[in-house]
C-alpha positions as CSV (number, residue, x, y, z in Angstrom):
1,X,0.2,0.1,0.2
2,X,1.1,3.6,-0.6
3,X,1.7,5.9,2.4
4,X,3.7,8.5,3.4
5,X,6.6,7.9,5.6
6,X,5.1,9.2,8.8
7,X,2.0,6.6,8.4
8,X,4.4,3.6,10.1
9,X,2.6,1.8,12.7
10,X,-0.7,3.0,12.1
11,X,-3.4,0.8,12.8
12,X,-4.9,-1.7,10.1
13,X,-8.4,-0.2,8.7
14,X,-7.6,3.0,10.6
15,X,-4.7,4.8,8.8
16,X,-3.6,2.3,6.3
17,X,-7.0,2.6,4.7
18,X,-10.4,4.7,4.7
19,X,-13.2,3.5,7.1
20,X,-16.5,1.6,5.4
21,X,-19.2,4.1,4.5
22,X,-21.9,1.3,4.7
23,X,-23.6,-0.6,1.6
24,X,-25.5,1.3,-0.8
25,X,-28.4,0.7,-3.1
26,X,-28.4,1.1,-6.8
27,X,-31.6,3.6,-6.2
28,X,-29.3,6.2,-4.9
29,X,-29.8,9.9,-6.2
30,X,-27.1,11.2,-8.7
31,X,-24.9,13.6,-6.6
32,X,-25.9,12.6,-2.8
33,X,-24.2,15.1,-0.1
34,X,-20.4,14.8,0.2
35,X,-19.1,14.8,3.5
36,X,-15.7,16.4,5.0
37,X,-14.0,14.5,8.2
38,X,-10.9,15.1,10.5
39,X,-9.2,11.8,11.9
40,X,-7.4,12.8,15.2
41,X,-4.8,10.6,16.3
42,X,-5.6,8.8,19.4
43,X,-4.3,6.1,21.9
44,X,-5.7,3.4,20.0
45,X,-5.1,4.6,16.3
46,X,-7.8,7.8,14.9
47,X,-11.0,8.9,15.7
48,X,-13.0,10.3,13.2
49,X,-15.1,13.4,13.5
50,X,-17.6,14.8,10.8
51,X,-16.4,18.2,10.5
52,X,-20.0,19.6,9.5
53,X,-21.5,17.9,12.9
54,X,-18.1,18.0,15.2
55,X,-19.7,19.0,18.3
56,X,-23.4,17.6,17.9
57,X,-26.1,17.3,15.2
58,X,-27.2,20.8,15.7
59,X,-24.4,22.3,14.7
60,X,-23.2,23.4,11.2
61,X,-19.3,24.0,12.0
62,X,-17.9,24.1,8.7
63,X,-18.5,26.8,6.3
64,X,-15.8,26.7,3.8
65,X,-12.6,25.8,2.6
66,X,-9.5,26.5,0.2
67,X,-6.1,25.0,-0.9
68,X,-7.8,21.5,-2.1
69,X,-6.9,22.0,-5.7
70,X,-3.7,21.8,-7.7
71,X,-0.7,21.3,-5.4
72,X,2.0,23.5,-5.3
73,X,5.1,22.7,-7.2
74,X,8.0,24.3,-8.9
75,X,9.9,24.0,-12.1
76,X,13.5,23.0,-12.5
77,X,15.2,24.9,-15.3
78,X,18.5,25.4,-17.1
79,X,19.7,28.2,-19.4
80,X,22.7,28.6,-21.6
81,X,25.0,31.6,-21.2
82,X,23.3,33.0,-24.5
83,X,20.3,31.9,-24.1
84,X,17.0,34.2,-23.5
85,X,14.4,32.5,-20.8
86,X,15.3,29.1,-19.5
87,X,14.3,25.6,-20.4
88,X,12.4,23.3,-18.0
89,X,13.7,19.9,-17.5
90,X,11.7,18.4,-14.6
91,X,9.2,19.4,-11.8
92,X,8.8,18.9,-8.0
93,X,5.8,19.1,-6.0
94,X,5.7,21.0,-2.8
95,X,4.1,21.2,0.5
96,X,0.3,22.1,0.6
97,X,-1.6,24.6,2.7
98,X,-5.1,24.2,3.6
99,X,-7.4,26.5,4.9
100,X,-11.2,26.0,6.5
101,X,-13.2,28.5,8.3
102,X,-15.3,26.9,11.1
103,X,-18.1,29.3,12.8
104,X,-20.8,28.2,15.6
105,X,-23.4,30.0,17.8
106,X,-23.0,29.2,21.2
107,X,-25.6,30.2,24.2
108,X,-23.7,30.8,27.1
109,X,-19.9,31.9,27.8
110,X,-19.2,28.7,30.1
111,X,-19.9,26.8,27.0
112,X,-18.1,29.2,24.7
113,X,-14.8,28.3,27.3
114,X,-15.6,24.7,27.1
115,X,-15.7,25.0,23.3
116,X,-12.3,26.5,23.2
117,X,-10.6,23.9,24.9
118,X,-12.3,21.6,22.9
119,X,-11.0,22.7,19.8
120,X,-7.4,23.2,21.2
121,X,-7.1,19.8,22.5
122,X,-8.8,17.9,19.2
123,X,-6.1,19.6,17.0
124,X,-3.0,20.8,18.9
125,X,-0.3,19.4,16.6
126,X,1.6,17.7,19.6
127,X,-1.0,14.7,19.2
128,X,1.0,13.7,16.2
129,X,4.4,13.7,17.7
130,X,4.5,10.6,20.2
131,X,7.6,8.4,18.9
132,X,6.0,7.9,15.7
133,X,4.6,10.9,13.7
134,X,0.9,10.6,13.1
135,X,-0.5,13.4,11.3
136,X,-4.2,14.7,11.2
137,X,-6.1,13.1,8.3
138,X,-8.6,15.4,6.4
139,X,-10.9,12.8,4.8
140,X,-13.2,14.3,2.0
141,X,-16.0,12.0,0.9
142,X,-17.0,12.6,-2.7
143,X,-20.8,12.7,-3.9
144,X,-22.4,9.1,-4.5
145,X,-25.3,7.8,-6.2
146,X,-24.3,8.0,-10.1
147,X,-25.0,5.4,-12.2
148,X,-21.5,4.6,-13.7
149,X,-21.8,1.9,-17.3
150,X,-19.2,0.4,-19.5
151,X,-18.7,-2.1,-22.1
152,X,-15.5,-4.0,-21.4
153,X,-16.1,-6.2,-18.8
154,X,-14.3,-9.7,-19.1
155,X,-16.0,-12.5,-17.4
156,X,-14.5,-16.3,-17.0
157,X,-16.5,-19.0,-17.0
158,X,-16.5,-20.9,-13.5
159,X,-15.2,-17.8,-11.8
160,X,-16.7,-15.0,-9.5
161,X,-14.0,-12.4,-10.7
162,X,-14.5,-9.8,-13.4
163,X,-12.4,-7.2,-14.9
164,X,-12.9,-4.3,-16.8
165,X,-10.2,-1.6,-17.7
166,X,-12.3,1.6,-17.5
167,X,-14.3,0.3,-14.1
168,X,-12.4,2.9,-11.9
169,X,-14.3,0.7,-8.9
170,X,-12.3,1.7,-6.0
171,X,-12.2,5.2,-7.0
172,X,-15.5,5.6,-7.3
173,X,-16.4,4.0,-4.4
174,X,-18.0,0.7,-5.1
175,X,-17.7,-1.8,-2.0
176,X,-18.8,-4.9,-0.9
177,X,-22.8,-5.3,-0.4
178,X,-23.4,-3.2,-3.5
179,X,-25.2,-4.4,-6.7
180,X,-23.3,-4.9,-9.9
181,X,-25.3,-5.4,-13.0
182,X,-24.0,-7.1,-16.2
183,X,-26.6,-6.1,-18.8
184,X,-25.7,-8.1,-22.0
185,X,-24.6,-11.8,-22.8
186,X,-25.4,-14.9,-21.2
187,X,-24.7,-14.0,-17.4
188,X,-27.0,-11.0,-17.9
189,X,-30.2,-13.1,-17.0
190,X,-29.0,-13.9,-13.1
191,X,-28.0,-10.1,-13.1
192,X,-28.0,-7.9,-10.5
193,X,-25.1,-9.6,-8.6
194,X,-23.6,-8.7,-5.1
195,X,-20.2,-7.0,-4.8
196,X,-18.4,-9.5,-2.5
197,X,-15.0,-7.6,-2.7
198,X,-13.2,-4.6,-4.9
199,X,-9.3,-5.4,-4.8
200,X,-8.7,-3.0,-7.4
201,X,-10.0,-0.3,-9.7
202,X,-10.5,-2.8,-12.4
203,X,-11.6,-6.2,-10.9
204,X,-14.5,-7.0,-8.9
205,X,-15.3,-10.2,-7.2
206,X,-19.2,-11.1,-7.4
207,X,-21.2,-13.6,-5.2
208,X,-21.9,-16.1,-8.2
209,X,-19.7,-17.7,-10.6
210,X,-20.1,-16.5,-14.2
211,X,-21.4,-19.2,-16.9
212,X,-19.4,-18.0,-19.6
213,X,-16.1,-16.5,-20.9
214,X,-16.8,-13.3,-22.7
215,X,-15.2,-10.0,-23.6
216,X,-16.9,-6.7,-24.3
217,X,-19.5,-7.2,-21.8
218,X,-21.9,-4.6,-20.8
219,X,-22.2,-3.7,-16.9
220,X,-23.1,-0.7,-14.5
221,X,-23.1,0.0,-10.8
222,X,-24.2,2.8,-9.0
223,X,-21.5,5.2,-7.7
224,X,-20.4,4.9,-4.0
225,X,-18.5,7.7,-1.7
226,X,-15.2,7.7,-3.2
227,X,-12.4,8.6,-0.4
228,X,-9.6,11.3,-0.6
229,X,-7.2,11.7,2.4
230,X,-4.7,14.2,3.3
231,X,-2.6,14.1,5.9
232,X,-1.6,17.4,7.6
233,X,-0.7,19.1,11.0
234,X,-2.5,22.1,11.9
235,X,-0.3,25.4,11.3
236,X,-2.0,28.2,12.8
237,X,-5.5,28.9,14.3
238,X,-7.9,29.0,16.3
239,X,-7.4,32.1,17.7
240,X,-10.6,33.2,19.3
241,X,-9.6,36.8,19.3
242,X,-12.1,39.1,21.1
243,X,-12.8,42.9,20.7
244,X,-12.8,45.9,20.2
245,X,-14.9,45.9,17.4
246,X,-17.7,44.0,15.7
247,X,-17.4,40.2,15.9
248,X,-20.2,37.4,14.5
249,X,-22.2,36.2,17.6
250,X,-20.3,37.8,20.2
251,X,-20.0,37.2,22.9
252,X,-20.7,33.7,22.9
253,X,-19.8,32.5,19.2
254,X,-16.9,32.2,17.3
255,X,-15.5,32.3,13.7
256,X,-12.1,30.8,12.9
257,X,-10.1,30.2,10.1
258,X,-7.6,26.8,10.8
259,X,-4.6,26.6,8.7
260,X,-3.2,22.9,8.1
261,X,0.3,22.4,6.1
262,X,0.1,19.1,4.4
263,X,4.0,17.8,3.8
264,X,3.1,15.2,1.5
265,X,1.0,17.3,-0.8
266,X,-0.9,14.5,-2.2
267,X,-4.7,13.0,-1.5
268,X,-4.9,9.6,-1.0
269,X,-7.8,6.8,-2.4
270,X,-8.6,3.7,-0.7
271,X,-6.4,0.9,-0.6
272,X,-5.9,-1.7,-3.6
273,X,-4.3,-4.8,-4.2
274,X,-2.9,-7.2,-6.7
275,X,-2.0,-10.8,-6.0
276,X,0.6,-13.4,-7.5
277,X,1.1,-16.7,-5.9
278,X,2.4,-20.2,-6.5
279,X,-1.3,-22.1,-7.1
280,X,-2.5,-24.5,-4.6
281,X,-3.7,-26.9,-7.6
282,X,-2.9,-26.7,-11.2
283,X,-5.1,-29.2,-12.9
284,X,-4.4,-31.7,-15.7
285,X,-3.1,-31.3,-19.0
286,X,-5.9,-32.2,-21.2
287,X,-5.8,-32.6,-25.1
288,X,-9.3,-32.9,-26.2
289,X,-8.9,-33.2,-29.9
290,X,-8.9,-29.7,-31.0
291,X,-5.7,-28.7,-29.0
292,X,-4.7,-28.6,-25.1
293,X,-5.6,-26.8,-22.2
294,X,-4.4,-26.4,-18.7
295,X,-6.1,-25.3,-15.4
296,X,-9.0,-26.0,-12.8
297,X,-11.6,-24.8,-15.3
298,X,-12.3,-26.1,-18.7
299,X,-10.4,-24.0,-21.6
300,X,-8.8,-21.8,-18.8
301,X,-5.2,-22.3,-17.9
302,X,-1.5,-22.2,-18.9
303,X,1.2,-24.5,-19.5
304,X,2.9,-24.6,-16.0
305,X,5.2,-27.6,-15.3
306,X,7.2,-25.8,-12.4
307,X,5.0,-25.6,-9.6
308,X,7.4,-23.5,-7.4
309,X,7.9,-20.6,-9.5
310,X,6.0,-17.3,-10.1
311,X,6.9,-15.8,-13.4
312,X,4.2,-13.5,-14.6
313,X,3.1,-10.1,-16.2
314,X,-0.1,-8.4,-14.9
315,X,-1.9,-5.5,-16.0
316,X,-2.3,-2.8,-13.1
317,X,-4.7,-0.1,-14.4
318,X,-3.8,3.3,-12.5
319,X,-6.4,5.9,-12.0
320,X,-4.4,8.5,-9.9
321,X,-3.2,11.8,-11.3
322,X,0.1,11.4,-9.5
323,X,2.4,8.2,-9.5
324,X,1.5,6.0,-6.9
325,X,4.3,4.5,-4.4
326,X,3.5,0.9,-3.8
327,X,4.0,-1.6,-0.9
328,X,5.5,-5.1,-2.2
329,X,4.8,-8.0,0.5
330,X,6.5,-11.4,-0.3
331,X,5.3,-14.5,1.6
332,X,7.9,-17.3,1.8
333,X,9.6,-19.8,0.7
334,X,10.8,-17.6,-1.8
335,X,14.1,-17.4,-3.3
336,X,15.5,-14.2,-5.2
337,X,12.1,-12.5,-5.8
338,X,12.2,-9.8,-8.4
339,X,9.5,-7.2,-9.1
340,X,9.1,-4.6,-12.4
341,X,7.2,-2.4,-13.8
342,X,8.1,-2.9,-17.5
343,X,6.2,-0.2,-18.6
344,X,8.4,2.3,-16.9
345,X,11.2,0.2,-16.8
346,X,11.9,0.2,-13.3
347,X,13.2,-3.1,-11.2
348,X,13.3,-4.1,-7.7
349,X,15.6,-7.4,-6.8
350,X,16.6,-9.0,-3.5
351,X,19.2,-11.7,-3.6
352,X,17.8,-13.1,-0.4
353,X,15.8,-16.5,0.4
354,X,12.7,-15.6,2.2
355,X,11.9,-18.7,4.6
356,X,8.6,-20.5,5.0
357,X,6.3,-18.3,7.6
358,X,8.5,-15.0,6.9
359,X,7.2,-11.9,4.9
360,X,9.5,-9.4,3.4
361,X,7.9,-5.9,2.7
362,X,9.4,-3.7,0.3
363,X,8.0,0.2,0.8
364,X,8.8,2.3,-2.1
365,X,7.7,5.6,-0.1
366,X,9.2,5.0,3.2
367,X,12.3,3.4,1.4
368,X,12.7,0.3,3.8
369,X,13.2,-3.1,3.2
370,X,12.2,-5.4,6.0
371,X,11.1,-8.5,7.1
372,X,8.3,-9.4,9.5
373,X,10.9,-9.3,12.5
374,X,12.0,-5.8,11.5
375,X,15.7,-7.0,9.9
376,X,16.8,-4.5,7.7
377,X,17.0,-6.2,4.0
378,X,18.2,-2.9,2.3
379,X,21.8,-4.8,2.0
380,X,20.5,-7.4,0.0
381,X,18.2,-5.1,-2.5
382,X,19.2,-3.9,-5.8
383,X,17.5,-1.6,-8.4
384,X,15.3,1.1,-8.6
385,X,13.6,1.4,-4.6
386,X,13.6,5.2,-5.0
387,X,11.8,5.7,-8.5
388,X,9.4,2.5,-8.6
389,X,5.9,3.8,-9.0
390,X,2.7,2.9,-10.9
391,X,2.1,5.8,-13.0
392,X,-0.9,7.2,-14.8
393,X,-0.8,8.3,-18.7
394,X,1.2,9.5,-20.4
395,X,4.0,7.8,-18.7
396,X,1.8,4.7,-18.8
397,X,0.0,4.5,-22.0
398,X,-3.7,4.0,-21.4
399,X,-2.9,3.9,-17.6
400,X,-1.7,0.5,-17.7
401,X,1.5,-0.4,-15.9
402,X,2.6,-4.1,-17.0
403,X,4.0,-5.5,-13.4
404,X,6.2,-8.7,-13.3
405,X,7.0,-10.6,-10.4
406,X,9.3,-13.6,-10.3
407,X,10.8,-15.8,-7.9
408,X,11.8,-19.4,-7.6
409,X,11.7,-21.9,-4.6
410,X,7.8,-21.1,-3.8
411,X,5.2,-23.7,-2.0
412,X,1.8,-24.3,-3.5
413,X,-1.2,-22.2,-2.1
414,X,1.4,-20.6,0.7
415,X,4.2,-18.6,-1.4
416,X,2.6,-15.3,-2.9
417,X,3.7,-11.5,-3.8
418,X,1.0,-8.7,-3.2
419,X,1.3,-5.4,-4.6
420,X,-0.9,-2.6,-2.6
421,X,-1.2,0.9,-3.6
422,X,-3.3,4.0,-2.6
423,X,-3.8,6.3,-5.8
424,X,-2.4,9.6,-5.2
425,X,-4.0,12.6,-6.6
426,X,-2.6,16.0,-7.2
427,X,-5.9,17.8,-6.0
428,X,-9.4,17.1,-5.9
């Protein structure tokens, strides 16, 4: 999974991935309301506060916001001694500042002083520094309910997994429990299906096996609430200045601007995953008079006689607007694992034998390679750790990153490699 360096040690389901908004019905109205939340570090992880009702359902605390758009940047340039102007050669993103305006009318001075204490305690920057840096998380839930349609679904006979390169399933909030409609082909008759899981933007697992292998199948689903997370620290405010002069809701109310700095300027989507594994069962090599097939499902499979080896390329479709910095997890046994994005020409290799029960984690954003005991494996690592990423177009044509994973010495049903990432966005 892709995450900033300061997210290390955060609890699963809290900082490593957004929370669930619950199941959605296909009867949603297009453009149902969005929501803003602030996630605050506590001893057990994070606590979620809806900013629009942060101190009670009767409040409308959040009044406005700014700085959510394109992240600040600067261009790297050069010029010759006789050159007019300069030549841009590269660019870098800079820290982002966002500002929100909060306001509330309060009925008495005692509650006013209590509210001031609440805000200072909730957002104080020293909450984030306790051995491991855990910033505030500003979370934006995007509007949901719009019907999404496409014509490029791929179904496989006997499998509940369907794929679509244009699906954008995670980005657009499709979740387990929602309805998924197949509107053409042999499997349309049993529609709608129930979503069991959504591992990534191009893959959905349904509650029923498909009855036909087909391409260019039409599909639709109701968009859920897509999530965007920004990791930030309170830099300025609230001040609660009083008099002289007119003030809104004086003497008990307040109107305050809060400024946050995001040292990592990107907004992050929900976690996604792709898996490479040594299969527990391969099936028989069958000659049927017309040819041969190998696999558990009839007509599906490949000729594979090395049951301890992973050597496969998968097309990873990436819908972010800034390159994702993924995490690669490898479950042993596995010898000399390597992962390559052949689209961008970057590779990470380990000259190392991962033992049975051992997991090695390669974090391309934190720039760490270690096993589950915390042993540093950087001395055994070569390649492009700092530049390995999943890229959008045009760096990856049609947003397709061809990711290859290979290792030997594996055990069927145990050895596996997982690619985990969160799409990064330059603005929302």
